[in-house]
N, C-alpha and C positions, 0 to 999 in steps of 0.2 A: 405250354405255349411254345410255338415253333420259333426258331431263330429269326425267320423272315419277319415275324411280327414285331421284332425288336430292332429292326434296321433304323427306325427313326431315332433311336438313341445315339447313333453315330453322328447325327446332325446337331446334337445339343452343344451349346457353347462350352468350351473348355477354358476357363479363366480363373485366375486367383484373385478374389475380390479384395478391395481395400478393407482394412480392419480398423474401425474407430476405437477410441478409448472406451473402456468398460463403463457401462451405465449402472449406477447403484440401484439396488432393489428397494431401498428405503431412503427417507430424507434425513437420516442421521449420519450419513456418510459425508466426510469432507472431500469434495470432488476437485482434485488438482491434476486431472489427467486429460482434459479436453481443450485446454487453452481458452476457456470461457472467461469473460470478464466477471470479477467478483462483485461488481457494483451494478445496480439497476440502470436502465437507460435514462435519458433525460426526463425529468419530471413531467414535461409537457406531453410525452408519449402516453402517459397514463390518461391525461385529459382527452387525447385523441381517441383512445380505446373506449373511454366512458361515453364519448359522443357518437360512437358508431350507430347508425340507424340500420338495424337488421334488415329492414325492408329493402334497403339498397343492395343487399347481397344477392337479390334475384337477378341483378344485371351483371354482365361481364365487366371486368375491370378494363382500364385503358390498355389496349393491346400492346402499346409500346412503352408503358409506364411513363407517359409524357410528364406528369407532374413531378415525378422523382428525377427524371432526366433534367428538367429545368432547374430543380433545386441543386442538383449536383453540379451542373454547369456553372451556376452562380457561385457556388462554394469554391470551385477550383479555377475560376476565371476562364472558362471555356464556353463553347456553344453547345446546345442540346444535341447537335449532330455529331459531337465528339464523344457521346456517352451511350453505352449499352448497359441494360440492366437484366439481371437474371436471378434465379433462385440460389443465392449464395455464390461465392466465387467459384465453387466447384462446377456449377452449371455454366457459368460464364467461361471458365477454362475449357470445359468439354465442348462448348459451342465453338470456341476459337480453334481447338484441335480439329474439329470437323471441317471448319471453314478454310483453314490455311495449310494444313499438313497433308497434302495430297500428291506429293511428288514421289518418285522412287528413291530419293535420297533420304537417308536417315536423319531424324531430328536428334539434337544433342541436349543433354542436361546432366547435372552432377550425379555421381553414383550414390551419394548420401543426400537425400532430399525428400520432398513430399512423395509418399508412396502411392499416390493416386496417378502420377504421371505414367508409370508403366501399365497400370490398369487400363487407362484410356487408349494407350498405344496398342495393347493386345486386343481390346474390344473393337477398335476402329481399324485394325490391321495397318498401323503406321509403323514403318521401320524406325528403329532408334538405336543409339549408342550412348553410353554414359561415360563421363570423364571423371577420373578419380580426384577427389579432394586430397589435399596434402595431410600430413600427420596431425596438423592442427585443425583439420576439417575446413580449411580455406579453399576457395575456388580460384584457380589460376586462369585469368582471362585469355592467356595465350593458347590454352587448350581449345578455344572456340574460334580460332582463326581459320581453320580449314573449311573447305566447302561442305555444305550440309543442306538439309531440307527444312531447317528451322531451329531456333534456339529457345530454350525455356530456362530462365534463371529466377529462382525465388530470392527476393531481397527484402528483409533478411531471410536467411535460409531456415528451413525446419527439417529435422529437429535440432540442428546445431545452435541456433539462435544468433549466428554470425551474419553481419551485414557488410555491404560494400558501399563505396561512395560514388559520387558523380563521375570521377575520372574513370573508374572501372566501367560504368555503364556506357559512357561515350566511346571508350576504347572498343568495347564489345560491338557497339552499333557501327562504328567506322569499319570494322573488319567483317561485318555481316550485312552488307547493303543489298544482297541479292536474295535474302530470305526474310521471313517474318521472325521478329524477336519478341518474345513474351516475357515481361518482367512481372512476376507474381508478388504483389506487395500486400499480402494478407496481414502482415505485422508491421507495415511501414510506419504507422503512427507512433510506434514505440521505439523507432530507430532514429537514425540521423539524416537519412536522405530518401526522398521520394522523387522519382524521375518523371512524374506526370508532365512537368514543364517541357520535357524533351519531345513530346508528341507533336509539337508545333514545328519542330526542326526535322524529325525523322518520320517519313511516311510509312515505314515498315515496323514501327514500334506499337505494341499493345501493352498497356499497363492495367493489371487487374487488382481490384481491392474488394473488401468485404465490410459489412456492417456487423459481422459476428464477433469481432474481437474488441476493438477500441470503442465501438458504438453500443455494445451490450445488447445486440439484437440477434443473437445466435438462433433463438427460437422463431424468428421471423424469416430466416433464410433470404437475405438480400445481399446481392453482390453486384459489382459493376466493372466495366472496362472503359478505358479512355484511349482513343486513337483518332487518326484522321477519318473524316466522314466516309471515305471510300471503304475502309476496313470495317467500319461500323455497319455499313449497308450489307456487306457480305455476312457478317454475324447475324444481322437481323433476318436476312434471307434464310439462313440455316435454321434459326429459331422458328421462323414462321412455317418451316417445312415439317416440323414435328410437334411444336407446342406453341401456338401463337399467343397464348395468354400465360406467361410464366410467373407473373407476380400478381397476387390478389389485391383487392382494394385496401384491405387493412394494412398489409405490408407496405404498400405504396404510401399510404397516409402516414403511417408510423415512422417510416424511414425519412420521409420528407420533413416531418416535424422535428425529428431528431437532429437534423442538420442545422436547425435554427439556433440551438443553444450551444454556442462555441465556448462559453465560460464553463459550463458543466463538463463538456467534453474535455477541455484542457485540464480541468481540475482532476478528473478521474484518471486520465492518462498519466499525469504527473504523480499521483498517489501510487499507481501501479509501478511506475519506474523507480520511485523512492523505495518501495517495499522490495522490489526486485534487486536493486543494488545493495541494500542492506542484507538481503538474504544471501547474496553471493558471498559477502564477507563472512557471514555467520557459518555458512557451509564450508568455506575454506578453512576456517578455524577448527572445524570438526574433521579435517583431513580429506576434504573433497577437492578434486580439480574441477573448477567451474569456469566456463568460458564467459568472457564479457558479452553480456546479452544485449541485443537490440530488439528484443521481442517481449512478450508478456509471459515468458517462461524461462527457466534455467536448465541448462544441459550440464549434467554433473556426473562425475565418476569418483568413487572413493579410492584413496590410495592403497587401501588394505583389504577391504571387504567387497565381495561381489555385489553388483547392482541388484541381481535377482533376489539375493537374501534380504537386502534392505527393503526392496519393493514388497516382498511377501510379509515382512515383519510389520511394516507400517499399514499394510492392507488389513492385517488382522486387528489393528487398532482403529479401523474404520476410516483410514485415510488413503484415498486412491491417487497414485501418481502413475506415470507411464513408464513401462519397461518394454524395450524392443528386443525380441529374440532374433536378432539379425546380425549378419557378419559386420565387423568393424565397430558396431555400436552396442553390442550385447552386454557391455559392462557399463553402460551409461543410463542415467535416469533423466527423463524430461519432467520437470516440475512446474506446473502452472502457478503463476503468482496469484495467490488468493489475498484475502484481507490480512491485516497484521495478526489478528487473532488466529486465523486458520494457519498461517505460516508458523506462528509460535507453537501451535499444537503439533505441527509436523516436526519442528526442531526438537521438541520434547520427546517425540516418539523415536527419532533418530538417535538422540542422546541415550535413550533407554536401550536401544539396540547396541550401541557402542559399549555401554556399560556392561551389558550381558556378555559381550565378547571378551571384555577385559577382566571380568570377575573370576 
């Protein structure tokens, strides 16, 4: 085959894709590597699934996910015009990147953060720069005072589990009035502050959230954004340009129903937070440095033994946690908060590892 027939290969995209947590090959694995909720969604969701009329699936769903927009607006004290829905917060964020980051100025975000951000920037040819977090993985708001093409801050951050409060967000917005500011709140329900309230005051603010974590609907892929109606219209226009039906009927119905059971939602979130905070202390007693988490996971580094060794040892025991082979965080583990039983099995495996090192 001549070289001329291979010229098309030069036009293939050259991109380093996002790498998700390892998926187990069987159901005997304890999966603590994807930040999924260990508890099922609200019981009423099962009733919705049982009531689905398969014949209705011959029809397209609501193009704008109107029933879910109305349910979300009611839940957050907003209007449906303030809400955008998509296939998980990843789809919502990607839509926002397409809609708002089109200048020749670079967007800015932390150097240690969600690894999908650079993937979208490379894919969409968006210029970007990162700002270094400090030695404690904290974000310095002053790093974001300079002129830019947009700001993305996850709050709480991943994989560090560290959150910021209202003062930080207001400061950030006051110094970035000429660009779009996205606050990625995938884990906000486990933290101390959500800035959804601020969209009424700042017309350049977009807040993204998801049903995958606190609402236990990762398998449904439902995400949302809150912003002023003008910004929502731009996101809707982008969505309609490449995929005008992003959420299926079942996802819309299940997510809408899920919002109705606040008691169950609060109960499961509090159970996770309790297990998380207890786990933090248990790991510290075993010699780990563990950050105070505002998420449904723990970010930990052992004072003596490499993270990779611990990761590989517990994996052999059938327990999956997350190890990142990346600069600055390659000696840290990200541990999803599971049930008390699952966490106790993890602690036992770690103790066995430590015992083997001390024998």
